[in-house]
C-alpha positions as CSV (number, residue, x, y, z in Angstrom):
1,X,-9.9,-27.9,25.2
2,X,-8.3,-27.9,21.4
3,X,-5.7,-25.4,21.0
4,X,-5.3,-24.0,17.4
5,X,-2.0,-23.0,16.0
6,X,-1.8,-20.3,13.4
7,X,1.2,-20.3,11.0
8,X,1.0,-16.6,10.1
9,X,4.2,-14.7,8.9
10,X,4.1,-10.9,8.3
11,X,6.4,-8.7,6.5
12,X,6.6,-4.9,8.1
13,X,7.3,-2.1,5.5
14,X,7.7,1.4,6.7
15,X,6.1,4.1,4.7
16,X,8.7,4.7,2.3
17,X,8.6,1.1,1.3
18,X,4.9,1.0,0.7
19,X,5.4,3.6,-1.2
20,X,8.2,1.5,-3.3
21,X,5.3,-1.0,-3.6
22,X,3.0,1.6,-5.1
23,X,5.4,2.4,-7.7
24,X,5.8,-1.2,-8.6
25,X,2.2,-1.6,-9.1
26,X,1.7,1.6,-11.1
27,X,4.3,0.4,-13.6
28,X,2.6,-2.7,-13.6
29,X,-0.9,-1.3,-14.5
30,X,1.0,1.0,-17.0
31,X,0.5,4.2,-15.5
32,X,-0.8,6.4,-12.4
33,X,-4.2,6.8,-14.1
34,X,-5.0,3.2,-14.7
35,X,-3.9,2.4,-11.3
36,X,-6.1,5.1,-9.7
37,X,-9.1,4.0,-11.8
38,X,-9.0,0.5,-11.6
39,X,-9.1,0.8,-7.5
40,X,-11.6,3.7,-7.4
41,X,-9.3,6.7,-5.9
42,X,-8.1,10.1,-7.5
43,X,-5.0,9.8,-9.5
44,X,-3.6,13.0,-7.7
45,X,-2.9,11.1,-4.5
46,X,-1.1,8.5,-6.3
47,X,0.9,11.2,-8.0
48,X,1.7,13.2,-4.5
49,X,3.0,9.8,-3.1
50,X,5.3,9.1,-5.9
51,X,6.7,12.3,-6.1
52,X,7.4,12.6,-2.5
53,X,4.8,15.5,-1.7
54,X,2.9,13.3,0.8
55,X,4.1,10.0,2.6
56,X,1.4,8.8,4.5
57,X,-0.2,5.8,2.7
58,X,-3.9,5.9,2.9
59,X,-5.9,2.9,4.1
60,X,-7.6,2.8,0.4
61,X,-4.1,2.8,-1.5
62,X,-2.5,0.1,1.3
63,X,-5.7,-2.0,0.5
64,X,-5.2,-1.8,-3.2
65,X,-1.6,-2.9,-2.9
66,X,-2.8,-5.9,-0.3
67,X,-1.4,-4.6,2.8
68,X,-2.7,-3.8,6.0
69,X,-2.0,-0.8,7.8
70,X,-0.8,-1.2,11.7
71,X,0.5,0.5,14.4
72,X,3.9,-1.0,16.2
73,X,5.4,0.3,19.2
74,X,8.9,0.6,19.4
């Protein structure tokens, strides 16, 4: 039997760190509207996250940032 070894490294972000990544991505895209439009979701979602009115990063936003949403037991 052949054993495969996968060398995968992971970095774990909490919601607030993911929102900081979103902030950087929005700055790179030159604004919330441009970022939201490029990834086909509502600018209001982006705005609520960046203003702190919402702290739950949705799966589409996580995917746009190149992240996977996972649940980890403490």
